[in-house]
N, C-alpha and C positions, 0 to 999 in steps of 0.2 A: 555452809562450812565454816569455821574461823576464820581468823587472818590465816594467809597462806603462809607468810615470811620467805616469800621468792626471791628475796634480792639478791643473794649469791648466785643462784640458780640462773636469774637473769642474764647477771652479768658475767656469766661464764657460757652457759648452753643457747642462749637467746644469741646472743654477739657473737658465738661462733659458727652456729649452723643457720642462723636467720628464724627461726621458729621456737616456739616452746608449748609443750603440752600441760594443761593444767588439770590433772582428772578430778571428778566429783565436785567441779569449780558450783554445779549447780546440782540443787535437790532433785527428788524424782518427780515431787509436787509441783517445781518449777517449771522442771522440762515440759512435763505432762501439760501444765497449764499454755505455754508457749507452742507447743504440737496442736492442742486444739484450737489456738487462736488462727495459727496457721493454715489448718485445714478447715476451718471455717469459712476461710479466704476463698475458696474453691466453690463456694455457695452462691457466691454473688460475682462471676466471673462477667466480662464484657459480652454483649450481644453481637451477631454476627457481624453487623454492620462497624463496629467497634473494635475488631480483632485483627492484629496483626499479626502476619507470617513469617518465617523467615527467608520464604522466598519474595515477599513483596518488595517494591525497588527499594533501593540504599538510601535515596532521601525518605520516604516515608518511614521506614526503620529508624534512621537517624531523627528525623522529626519527634518523634514518638519516645526515643529515648531520652530526648533534651526536655520534654514537656513531663516527663517522670520524675523530673530531680528534686520536685518540692509536692509529689503527689503521692499516691500508692496506684501504682500501674501493674496490671497481670501481663506477663510475658510467658508465650505457649513453647512448650516443647514441639520440636522442629517436624517430629510426627504426629502432632497432635491433631491437626487442621487438616481438611481436603482444599481443593481450589478456590472453594465456595465460601471458605473460613467454618465449615460444619465440622463439629467435634468428630472423630474418628475413634475416639476411649472415651470412659469414663469422664466425666466432670474433675471429678476429683485426683485423676491422673494427668490431667492435660497442662497444668502449669509447669513451665519450668521454673520459675519466679514469680515474686512479686516484689517490687520495688518504687521509690529509694528513699523514700520517707516515712516508713514504718516507724521509724525512732521516735517521730514526734508526733504524726497522726494517729497511731493506734494506740490505745490503750494499754494494752497487755506489752507491745513491745518498747514502749515508753517506758513503763514501770522497769521492765527489767535494764534496759540501756542504763539508765541512769541510779541504778540500785546501788545501794552502799558497797556491797562487794566489788561493783567496777569502780568506784567514787576511790575506795582504798587501794585497789590495787593500781590503777594508774597513780595516785598519791604517793603510799609508802612503799611498792614495789616496783614502779616502773619510772618513779621519781618526774613524772611529766607536769609542768610548769602550768600550760595552757591549753588542756587537752579538748579538742571540741568534735562533735561529730558530724563527719560530713555526706555520709550517706549510710543505707542501712537496706537486706534485703533479706527477704524469707527464701530458700531454695530448697525445692521438691525433692529431686531425683527420683523421678518414680519407677518403680519396679518394670523392668522389660524396656522402657522408654527415657529414662533420663538420660539427657544427652553428656557425651564428653565436654570436658572443658580443658582448651589444649592449655600448654606451658607457658605461662606468663608471669608479669611482676605486676602486683596491683599499682605500684608506680608508675606504670606506662599510662595511666589512665587518672590516677590521682597527682600528678606530679608537683612535690615541693622543693623547695631550694633554702635549707638544705636537703638534700635527696634522703635525708633516713629519719624525716618526721613523721610517715605514715606507718601507722599498725593497724592491722587487720584483726577484728575480735570473732570466733569463728564460733560457735556454739553448738555442739552435735546434741541433737533431739532423737535423734537413734543411734543405735551404734552403727559406727563406720566401718566398715569391712575391706579386703580386697575386690569380694564379690558384688557389693554395691553401689560402690564410687568411694572409696576415703581417699584423702589428699595424697599426694605423692608429693614429695620434697627434691629439691637438688640440697643438699647443705652446703652451706658456705657461699652458695651463688650470690648472695646479696653485696657479698664485698665486691662486686665488678661493676657496680654503676647500673643505671638504669638504660635499658639495649633497646630499647624504640619508646616513641612516645605515641599517644591517641589524642588529637587536637582538633580544634575547630579550624576549620579548613581558611586560611586568611583570604583565599580566592573565592570573593562575593557570587561569582557567576558560576561555579561550580555547582554541579547538582550534588555532588560527596561534599555533605556539611561537614562530616567527621572525619577524618583520615589517618591514619597510620603514618607516621614519620619514615621510617624503614621498613623492609619485608619482615616477615616472621623470623627470627631466629631458628636454626637447627640445633637441638639441645641431644647429645645422646642419651640414649635408654639408660646407659649406666650410670649416670650424674645421678637420677632419681633412686630415694626409697620409700615403700609405704608407710604411711602412719594409721594405721587402723587406733580406733579410739572406742571408747564406750560412751554411751549418751549420757549427759551432764556433764562433759570433759569442755573445757576451754582451750583452743588453740589459738594462740598469740601468734601473727603473722607480719615479719618484716615487709615492710612493704616493695622492698628490693629482692627477696628472695622468689628464685623460679620456681612454681608448682603448678600443679596440674592434678585433673581429676578422672577416671576413666568413665566410659559408659555404665549405667546400673543394669548388666541384664540377668538380675538375682530375682525373685519373689518378694524381698523386702524393700521398702522405701527407705530414704538417706535424706531424711529432712533437717535441716539447719537454718538457725537464724545467725544472720552475720551482720556487723556493722563496722565501718571503717573512721578511725580517728586521727585526728593532725594534732600533734604538738605545735600550737602557733607561736610558741615564744621564740621571738627571734628568727621568725619563719616564713617565706615567702610562698602563697598560694599561686600555683602558675594560672594567669587570666585565660589562658588558652586551653585548658581542661576541658572536657564536655561537662562536667557540672560543676555548675558555678552557684554562690550564695545568692538568693533572691530577696526581696523585700519581705517576699509572702514567708519565706525560710532562712532566714539567716544560719550559718554553720552554730549548734547550742552548745554550750558549754557543759563538759559532764559534771564539775563542779557545781555550776550553778542551777542546775536544772534537776528535776525529779519529775 
């Protein structure tokens, strides 16, 4: 698609609601290329000895998460593995997501993360001065097994000061419906600040390497609206807006490629966030890379 010229819409709808839907941002061919790449990742899943289950110890899960910040790591659906880490489902339906450095180490996802359309959106429409990618994920939301994502704010995990510097770029590679797990948003909830943090535990003696600073908030279901979208749609997600997705009970997948961007102009990225830049992978500028 050509220039989207969404500046006025951004300043009104995005700032009012905390999210913005940009239909037909990617072409069918571009969507198919990303989906084929994501599907191919399921052909190279770890062997049994290197699989982490949701029922494994908190420490082992946290260590695995920390290792993924500069790598391409597989995360399984909660119902995909038995107690011996053997697959209970078809391998192509076993993964919850792959993350968190696809944007740099996978050629297809690097191509679209740093494509001219994204550069132009960040520059001309969103007016970001120093946008850098901090993480990326391919999310499968597989038929019949795709897990629910509880209500949360992205800034809980990727906190910045000021708090409004984080934006999620969520690319639908399938039609996302209320049946297969589309996003649900609480419009305007981004105006209430960050509700809790997920941080590196300052207590080095604890097995809990990563901790939440407060319990999970309870959000009334009446606050949320479903946002079904067609494949090729890009959804911009304010770091502070509360959002969720329900489990996929349908026969259809809901594949997504998503990455998070921080505008580092006059911004402090918290040193106690779980994900930190590394010498092997510093945060990469949208404008300076391709």
